[in-house]
N, C-alpha and C positions, 0 to 999 in steps of 0.2 A: 427140746423142750422150749416152750414159749416163755419169754421173760414176764415178770410181774411189774405192775405199776403200783408204787406205794405213795399214797397222797397224804400229805400232812395237813390235817383239817381240824386240829385241836386248838388253834389260836383263839384268843379272846375277842379279837376284832374291836378292841377298845377305841382305837383312833377313828375307826369307821363309824362307830355308833351303833353297832349291832352285829348279828351273826352274818358277816358278809359272805361266808361260804354258802349260805342258803339264799342269797339274794338273786332273784331272777333278772338277768340282764339281756337275755336274748328275746326275740319276738314272741316266743311261746313260753316264756318264763325260764329259759335255760340259764343255769349257773355257769360260772367260769369252769367249774369242775366238769360239767357236762361236755364242754368243748374239749377239755383234756382227755376225757374218757373216749370220746368220739375219735379224736386224733390217734390215741393209743391203739384202739382196736384196728383201725385201718393201717397202722404201722406194724401190727403183728404181736402186740401184747396179748397174753392169754388169761390174765387174772388181775383184778384190782383189789388192793387192800387199802382201807382207810383207817387212819388213826384220828379219833375224835375224843371229845369229852363225854363222859357218861351221861351228864345232865341234859345233853340234847340228842341222845340216841333216838328217842321216839320220833322227833321231828326229822331227823336225818334219814331214818328208814322210810318214813312216809314220803318225804319230799325229794329224796335223792335216790336211794337204793331201789325204790319201786320202779324207777325208769329202766333199770339195767337188768332186772331179774331174768329176763328171757334172752339177754344179749351176751352176758359174760358172767363168769363166776366172780362173786364179790365176797370179801371178808371184812370184818370190822374188829379193831382193837382199841384200847382206851389208854390215854395218857393221864396220869394223875401224880401228884407230888409224892404219894406214898409208895409208888412202884420203883423201888431201889433194890439192888442185889442184896442177898441175905448177908447179914452182919454189918451192913453199912448204916451209918447214922447221919442225921442232918438237923439243922436248927428247926425246932418245932414251931417257930414263929414265921417261917417262910410261907408265903401265900400262893406262889405260882410254881408249876413244874419247871423242868431244868433245861428247856430249850430244844433246838431241832434234833440234836443227836440223841437226846433222851427220848424224843418222840420216835425216832427210827428204832431204837432198842425195843420198843413195845411190839414190834412185828416179828421178833425172833422165832416165835413158835408157829408162825403162819407162812413164812417164806423160806423156801429151800432151793431156790433157783436164782439165776441172775435177776437183778431187780433195779428199777429206776426209782428215784426219790424226787418228788416235786412238791411245791407249795400249792395249796388248794385255791388260793386267790390270785394266782399269776396266770396270764394267758401266754402260752409258750409258742404256739404255732405248729402247723402240720410238719414242716421240714425238720423241726427239732426232734419231734418224737420218732421220725423215721431214721435219722442218723443215730439216735440213741438206741433204738430197737436193733438196728443192724449191728451195732458194736456189741451189745449185750449177747446177741446170738452167737457172735464170733468168739466170745470168751467163756462159753459154757465149759465146765470141767477144769478151768484154771483157777488160780488164786492170786489176789493182789494186783490184778490189772484193771484198775478202776478208770472211770472216765467222768468228765464234766462237760456239759454243753456250754461252750464259750460264745456268748452273744457279742456281736460287734457293737461297740459302745454307741455308735451312731444310731443303732436300732433300739436303744433303751432309754433315750432322753425323755424328759418330761416337758410338756408345754407350759408347766406352771412354775418353772424355776429349777434350781440346782437339785441334783440327786446324789445319793451315795451309792457307790458300786465297788465291788471287789475286783480290782484291776489285776489281771493275770499275766504272769511271765512264764514263757515256755522255753525249753531247750531246742536244739536243732532237730530233735525227733518229734517235736510236738507234745512233749510231756510237761506237765505242770511243775514249775520249780518254786513259784511263790505267788501268793495272793496278798495284795496290799489294799486295805480299805481306803478309798478316797471319798471324802465326805461332801465335796462341792464340785460336781461335774456339770458343766452346761456349755452351750454354744454361745460364743461371743464373737460378733463380727465375722461369722462364717467359719470360725475355728472352734473345735471342741477343746476345752481346757479343764484342768482341775486347779483349784485355788487352795494354797496352803501358806499360812503365815503372810497372807496378803499378796503372794506371788502367783501369777497364772502360768501354768506349764501346759503346753499343747499335748493333746493325745491324738494319735492317728485314728481315723474314723473306724478302722476295722480292728482296733485293739480289743482283744477278748476280755469280757467281764463275766463274773459269775452271777447267775440269777437263781441259784439254788436248784439246779437241775443236774442230778448226779446219777451215776451208774455203778453198781457194786455187785460182787459175788457173795454168797451166803456167809463166808467166814468173817465178813465185816461185822456181823453181829457179835462174834466172839471178841474181836478187837474193841467193839463198842462197849461191851460189858467190862473188859479189862480197863479201858480208858475211863469209864464212868466211876469205877471203884477208886482209881487214882485221883480223879477229880474230886470226889466226895471226901476223900482223906485230906485233901489240901484245902478245899473250899466249901465243904459241906455245911459249915456253920455260918457262911455268908448268906444274906437274904436275897441277893439279886444276881449272883454269878450264874452263868448259863453254859451248858455243855453243847458247843456248836459243831456242826458237821465239818466246816473247813479247818477247825482247830485239830480235830482228830486226823483228818486226811493229811494235813501238814506234818503232824507227828509221825504218822506211818511212813510218809515219804522220807523224812529225815532219818528214820530208823532203818531204812532199807527194806521195809516189810511190804511196800506197795509202790506202784506208780499210778499216775492219773493222767490219762490222755485227754487233751482239750480238743473237743469236737467242734468244728466250725458250723454255724448255721446262718442261713440268710433270713431266718424268721425275725419279725419284729415283735419284741416283748411289750406287753402292757399289763397294767394291773390296777386294782383299787386299793389304795392305801388310806385315803381320806374320802369322806362323803362327797367332796367336791369333784373327785375323779370320776364319779359314776356316769354322768352324762357323756363324757368323752369316750368311756369304754363302750357304752351302748351304741354310740355312733360308729365306732370302729368295727364292732361286730356286725352291724347292719351293712357297712361298706363291704366287708368280707363276704357276706351273703350275696350282696348285689354283684360282686365279682365272680361268684360261683365257687368260692372256696369251701362253703358250707351250705347245706340245705337249710331252708327256713325253719324246718322242724327236725331236730336231731334224732329223737327217739319216739 
């Protein structure tokens, strides 16, 4: 069975100033999602599932799904604040849904095979989809053998200043043991460092960092619902707490219910966080087309 690609596309895009998931960045109006779908198809994924907000379903179907209808099977699910397990309660004044792992939970009725999870607005690169697809095909029929694509920190830096990254630690077998969020990573005088309490600590250029590119088997949905119930029982009355993928994965690893293999990729990551990032992303896509990595028109 071919793995499924699950794309998280329900974000507000508030920092960017609009629905960046629908922003045409390629020469023929391609979105970053278009490049992810293109890379996924040539890596061997067989289905694409999108989680979006209901209020931009019409635009999404017209501007995005219409491109793929003859290329791959697509499904859509919706993330909203009221989609919680039966019997759970939360603060009625809360305005936004519950974060990335809540978004993943929305796909539980549509996905029954090994699947990858990615952000809609991150450009991950061809090699990353290939190593992820190969791993997911190898774990079909198993449980608890998850994975994460670990980007080399040198391939995720910004030209516009310091970045935050989840710096990963692995054991001798390449399994994830810890992810520590470092909020100020940048290159200084030819060395990559993170700054904490005014002290610069060097990071080796190939240190793996998480860019929210994961691989799971279907029982992850069961763990997600169990974890979300516990989350709401503890933090459901808070207005801004979120239910994140790395938090649940760490909990499962510590409980001995799962492992997470960190897959190395040579791909360079880039994305649009702020409106000022857009011209650089457009230039990078054009450069990849010039180098022959992508055709000028994807679909």
